[in-house]
C-alpha positions in Angstrom: -89.8 42.3 147.2 -88.5 40.3 150.1 -88.1 36.6 149.3 -87.2 35.1 152.6 -87.8 35.5 156.3 -87.5 33.6 159.6 -89.2 33.0 162.9 -87.7 31.2 165.9 -89.2 27.9 164.6 -88.9 28.1 160.8 -87.4 29.7 157.7 -89.8 30.9 155.1 -88.8 31.3 151.4 -91.0 32.8 148.7 -89.6 30.4 146.0 -91.9 31.5 143.1 -94.9 33.8 142.6 -97.2 31.0 143.7 -95.2 29.1 146.3 -93.8 29.5 149.8 -91.6 26.9 151.5 -91.7 26.7 155.2 -88.8 24.7 156.7 -88.9 24.0 160.4 -85.5 24.3 162.0 -83.8 21.1 163.3 -84.8 19.8 166.7 -87.4 22.5 167.1 -90.2 22.4 169.7 -93.4 23.3 167.9 -95.9 25.2 169.9 -99.0 27.3 169.3 -97.2 30.6 169.6 -94.6 29.5 167.1 -97.2 28.4 164.6 -98.9 31.7 165.0 -95.6 33.5 164.3 -95.1 31.5 161.1 -98.6 32.2 159.8 -98.1 35.9 160.5 -94.7 35.9 158.8 -96.1 34.2 155.7 -98.7 37.0 155.3 -96.0 39.6 155.8 -93.8 37.9 153.2 -96.4 37.5 150.4 -99.7 39.1 151.5 -102.9 37.3 150.7 -102.1 36.7 147.0 -103.0 33.1 145.9 -100.2 30.9 147.3 -99.4 27.2 147.8 -97.3 26.2 150.7 -94.8 23.4 151.2 -94.1 22.8 154.9 -91.2 20.6 155.9 -91.1 19.0 159.3 -87.7 17.6 160.3 -87.5 14.1 161.8 -86.3 15.4 165.1 -89.0 18.1 165.6 -90.9 17.8 168.9 -94.5 18.8 169.3 -96.4 20.4 172.2 -99.4 18.2 172.2 -101.6 21.2 173.0 -101.1 22.2 169.4 -103.4 19.3 168.4 -106.4 20.9 170.1 -106.9 24.0 168.0 -107.5 24.9 164.4 -104.5 27.2 163.9 -105.6 28.4 160.5 -108.9 29.6 161.9 -107.5 31.0 165.1 -104.8 33.0 163.3 -107.1 34.0 160.4 -104.5 32.6 158.1 -106.5 31.1 155.2 -106.8 34.1 152.9 -105.0 33.3 149.7 -104.1 29.7 150.5 -104.6 27.4 147.5 -103.0 24.3 149.1 -100.7 23.1 151.8 -98.3 20.2 151.2 -96.7 18.8 154.3 -93.5 16.9 154.1 -93.3 14.7 157.3 -89.8 13.3 157.5 -90.8 10.9 160.3 -93.6 8.4 160.7 -94.7 10.0 164.0 -94.9 13.4 162.3 -96.9 11.9 159.5 -99.3 10.3 161.9 -99.8 13.5 163.9 -100.4 15.6 160.8 -103.0 13.1 159.5 -104.7 13.2 162.9 -104.7 17.0 163.0 -106.3 17.4 159.6 -108.8 14.7 160.4 -110.0 16.8 163.4 -109.6 20.1 161.6 -110.3 19.7 157.9 -109.5 22.9 155.9 -111.3 24.7 153.1 -108.2 24.2 150.9 -106.5 21.0 149.8 -103.9 19.5 152.2 -101.7 16.5 151.5 -99.0 14.7 153.4 -95.8 13.4 151.8 -92.7 11.6 152.9 -90.5 13.2 150.2 -90.1 16.8 149.1 -90.0 15.9 145.4 -93.4 14.3 145.7 -94.8 17.4 147.5 -93.4 19.7 144.9 -94.7 17.6 142.0 -98.2 17.7 143.5 -98.1 21.4 144.0 -96.7 22.0 140.5 -99.3 19.8 138.9 -102.4 20.9 140.8 -101.7 24.4 142.1 -99.3 26.3 139.8 -99.9 29.9 139.7 -99.4 31.6 136.4 -97.1 34.6 137.1 -98.5 36.3 133.9 -102.2 36.1 135.2 
């Protein structure tokens, strides 16, 4: 089984049977096409088995504001198997934009925003662990 993959915007790692980490590359320009590629790559990497995602946005990431005008999970049919998404926003601007995005496009799975990776991992471990023996 493949455990890691990459797109032009991010590196994806299947860190456990129930978790994928998506790390945006430094100084990346986040656009709709790049988000679609990440969502497609996640499905290639782990299919639609139940999964929780930790997404890490670096402090120097730039965002195409057009990204804020569409529900990318719906547009890319990328909700199958998603148990939760924890977003680590390493800048206050990223945190604000992510909060605004999910206020406009609430999802059918839990989403939370964190400033630290260890907090995001602890939330995912406590709430959405997937028993590999199940």
